[in-house]
N, C-alpha and C positions, 0 to 999 in steps of 0.2 A: 849672750850679752848683747851681741850686735843686733840680733833680731828684736830683742826687747827694746833697744834704743830706736830702731826704725819704727816699731809699733807705736812708740811714745809720741812720734811726730803727729800721729792722727788723733791722739787723745789730749793734746795740750789744752784745748778749750775746757776740759773738765777740771782744771785747777781753779776755775772761778765758780763759786757757788751761786753768785748772782750775775745773771746775764740779762741784757736788755734786748728782747726779741723784737724785731721790726714787725709792724702790723701788716697784714695782707694788703697789698696795694691794688685792689680790684678797681679802684678809681684812678690808678696810675699816678698817685700823688706821693711824693717822698715825705716820710715822717718829719715833722718840723723839729728844729733844734730847740730844746727847752732853754728858757732864759736862765742865766747863771746868777746865783746870789751875789750880792755886792761884795761879800767877804771872800769870794773865790780868788785864789792866788794864781798868777800866771805860771806856766811851766815852760821849760826849754822845748822848742819845737824839735821833734825827733829828727827831721832832716838836717838841722843844724848840728845835732849830735853826730850824725853819720858823715857829714861833709865839711861844714864850715870850720869845725874845731880842728880839722886836720890840715887846713890850708896854710896855717902859720909855718909849721916846720916840715910838713910832709905833702906839700901841694903836688910834687912830681911823683909821689909814690903811686904805683898802679892800684887802682880800685877794682877794675874789671879787666880781665884778659880773655878775649874771645877768639877762638881759632878761625882761620879762614875757611869759607865754604863756597865752592864754585867760583863765581865772579867776585865774591866779597872777600877782601883781604883780611888778614888777622888784625884785630883791633886791640890796642892797649890803651885803656882809658884811665888817665890819672885822676886823682881826686880833684884837681883844678878843672880838668875837662868835664868830669862828672858834675861838678857844680854848675858849669855853664850849660850843659845839657838839661839839667833839672830846672834851672831858672828859665831857660827858653820855653820849655814845655809848660811851666807854671804860668808864664805870661800868656801863652797861647790858650790854655784852658780858661784863664780869667777872661780873656777877650772873647771866648766862645760862650760866655755867660755862666760859667761854673762858679758858684758861690760857696761860701763856707757852709759845710754840712751837706752839700749836694753829693749824690752818688756818682762815682766814675767806675765803670766796669773795665777790667783788663782781661781781654780774651786772647792771650798770647802765651806761648811757652816761656820758660825762664830764659831770658836773653837780655842784652844790654838795654834795649828800649823799654822792656817791661819793668826792669829795676828802676829806670829813670821815671817811669810813670808812677810807681808807688811813692817815690820820694817827692815828686812834683805835687801829687795829691796831698801828701802830708804837709808840704810847705805852704799850701794855700788854705789848709783846713778842710779840704774835701774828704769824703769817705771813700776809700778804695775797696773794691771787691774783686777778687781774682776768680775767674771762671775758666781757667785753662784746662781743668780736668773734666769739664762737662762735655761729654761726647754726644749725648742725646739731644737732638735739636729741639724737641718739645720741652725738655727740661730746661734747656738754655733760654728758651722763650719765656718760660714761667719765672725763671730767676730774674731776667731783665725787667719783667713787669713788676715782680714782687719787691725788688730792691729800689725801683724808681730811678734807675740810671739815666742820666741826661747825656752822657758822653760814653762812647765805647772805643777802646783802642784794640785793634786786632791786627793779625798778620796774614800775609799771603805768600806762600812758598817759603815759610820760615820754620825752622825746627826739623830735626830728623827723626822724631819719635813715631811710633806706630800710629798714635793719634796726635796730630798737631792742630791746634785751633786754626781755623781758616776763615777767610772772608766769605766764602760761599756758604758755610754752615751758619755764620752770623746772619747773612742775608735771609736765609730760610727761617731762622728764628725770629727775626724782626718782622717777616711777613706773617708768621703765625701770631705774633703778639699784636700786630695791627695797631689800632687806635688806643689800646690799653697801655702801650709803651710810651715812655717819655723821651726816648732817645732822639736827640736832635742832630748830633754830630758823631761821625765815625771817622777816626784817624787810622789809616792803614799803613803798616810797615811792610814794604814790598821791595823786591829787587827792581832795579831800573828796567823799564820796558816790560814789566810783568803784564800779562794779558788777564784782565779781570773786569767784571762789571762794576761800574761806579754810579751810584745814584746822585744826580746833580743836586747840589745844595746841601746834601747830607754827608756824602763820602768825600774824603780828602786824603791825599797822600801825606803821610807823616812828615817827611823831610820838606816837602814843598810848603807846608804850613809853618812848622816849628822853626825852621832855619831863619825865618824873617824876624824873629823876636829877639829882644835884648837878652844878653846872657847874664842878667843880674835881677834878682828878685829877693827882697828881704823876707825872711821866714815869718809867717803869721804868728802872732802871740796866741798860744793855746792854753786852755785850762783843763784841769784833770777830768772834768765831766763832759768835755766836748767829745762827740762821736768821731771816730777816726778810722775804724776798720770794720768791715762786714764779712762774716764767714758763714758759708753753707757747709755744715758737716757732711763729709763724704760718705759716712757710714749709715746715714738715715735714708729711708725710702719714702715714697709718696710725696705729697706736696710739702716741701720743706719751708721752714721759716728761718731766715738768716739771724745770726746772733751778732749784735752790735757791740763792739768793744770801744770803750772810751779811751782817751789819751792815757789816763792813769793805768787802766787795765792793760793797754797795749805795751806800755813801758815795762810793766811787771812780767808780761808774757815774753817779751824779748829777753829780759834778764833771766827768766826761768829757763828759756830755751838754751841760752848760752851756758848757764851754770850746769844744766843737765848733761849737755853734750860735750862741753869742754870745761870740766870743773876746775882745772888748774889755769885756765885762761890762755894757754898757748898751744892747744891741740889743733890740728888741721881738721876742718869740717869737710868731709867728702862732698864733691859736687853732686854725686848721686843722691845724697841725703837732702841737700838743698833743693834739688829738682823734685824729689818725692814730696817734700813739704809744700813746694809751690803748687804742684798738681793737686794737692789736697786743699788748696785755697789759702794756705798759711804763708805769711810774708815775714813774720817776726824773726825767723831764723836767718833769712837773708839780710835783714836789717841789722841784726846783732853782729854779723860778720863785719859789716861796714862800720858799725859803731865802735868796734875795737881797733879799727884801722888796718884790717887784713885785706887780702886780695882774693876776689872771687875769680877762679880760673876754670873755664869750661874745658871738658875733655876734648881730645883731638890729638894731643901729644903726650897723653899719660899724666899730665899735671893735675893737681887738685888745689883747692883754696889753701893759701899759705900766708903766714906772717912775713912781712918784708921789713 
């Protein structure tokens, strides 16, 4: 039963019979957002579902607990603090020119900043794509070109996995992509004093940029047909085409993920399963944990995500 559940993480996209595949971006142009009909009804922004609705009674509840590693102490991020982190990054992305429907690539392992990045993209209506599990540099370059990403968030010296996405592999991928790529900004999460190459005008330290912005950003009004999430299925070979999920599809995917893995609503979701889904490019399971007000706890002390 456990192996069946783990396998299901990789086939979640199959629940949708109709998918909107992005067009090959040989000209490095992001697919335009189709105009919505006048009768389209607004939907609650998913980031508000995951954060804002918990601020009234549970603002101090832990949303994320991350163990200390090396010089970095343990982090306990409350829902109030998560709200501030997400709003700061949302303001920063908007100031960097990210518009509604633009693609933002997240080339980081599952960690506090990568979760913040997903929620910030959703908050401003940008389309997020997780490339954490892409270890092949040419494949990473092709994904960046094909999805038309304008901003990439990456890490340097983060994550203790056998393969951890790194700034150096991203640099190599961007060099291969060359002028076909639309990436204008790279935000790097790195320990203080980390030794790495930074391209002037393009590369910026995450904290040095994001900490300057206001910790408040109203969630963008979204519609069911708005694009929200781009997934590259990990089981396909050759030149892949990403599948675009709309707001309505993503909401159903998150609900399906939680109902499948926690049918009674109070089961703990193992961090290993969250991490496996993340490396497969899936974010709906992580989002669903926050939507129900639980705590994501990374291993290090034997703890797992829990209800508080």
